[in-house]
C-alpha positions, 0 to 999 in steps of 0.5 A: 352243628356237630356233623357239618351237615345242618344238624344241631342240638336242642335249645333247652332254655327259653330266650326270655330266661337268658335275657332275664338272667343277663338283666338281673346280673347287670342290675345286681352287679353279678358275673355270669358264666355262660356254659356254652356246649358247642358253637351254636350255644355261643351264637345264642349267647351272642344274640342276647349279649348284643341287646344288653351289654356295653363297654360301660356296664361290663362285668367280665362275663365268661364263656365256659366250655369255649372248646368249639368256637366259630371265628365269626363270633370272636367279636363277642369276646373283644366287643363285649369283653366276654372272657373265654374259658376252656377245659383242657382236660376235656380234650382227651375225651373230646378228640375221640368224638371230634375224630368220628363226628366232626367235619374237617371245617369243624375240626379246625374250630376245636380248642383254639387256645391261641386265637381265643387268647389273642382276643382279650390277651387272656384265657382261663382254664378250668378242670370240670372236676370231679368229672375230670381230675383237677390237676392244673398240670395235666391241663398245661400239658394238654394245652401245650402239646395235645392240641397240635393234632388239629391246629397250631393253636397250642399255648406256651408254657407261660401262657398255660401257667397264666391261664391258671393263676393271673388270668382267672384273677383278672376274670374275677376282678381279684387281680389286685389281691390274687393271681401273683405273689407280690407285696400287698396281695394275699399270701395264697399259694402252693409249694410244688415238687417241681417248677411247672415253667421249667420242667420237662414235658414228661414230668409236667403232668405229674407235678404234685403239691407239697404244701398249700398256704391260704392267706399266709397260713399253711393248711397242708 
């Protein structure tokens, strides 16, 4: 409902296909990432999730592109443990569209980082690469500073860092081996030219990777 006047997008996938995909994933222990472009798409997923998913069979499904999220659908996250994932790099393009097309009420629903994160205590960031640059540091910058244009939903620097490290590991069920540097976990990490948790606002988005290690082996 982009314009706030009752106009909606077009549903391109039949309900039966969505329901079959959910049931197949549950039967085969697979994670689904629902790509929901807009709050109406999230409402569509909510309708189907309520039919099939319980706490007992939860597989950490995700809502991708959770940039526009109606607060009335928050229960989709905390009741069915669906993990929100947002692409902060998209905000640079989205805000121009939001300014010209969204009603004031809809603008307040855009990029609700803090509220989304509070539902389950985690939120994931994605880059939408190659459509956008994959830099995680530009994502941290945008999520911490740009979103204040419409609301107070910005995240702290540490929360942004977690949204790129331990929270995705939790979302995929890999938090016992990835997400932090600890004894017993895989030595998969990068060495940077600056500390993203301590550097200045101006330098944050320009941090570069000096070296990359996978399973303790330097690959570049």
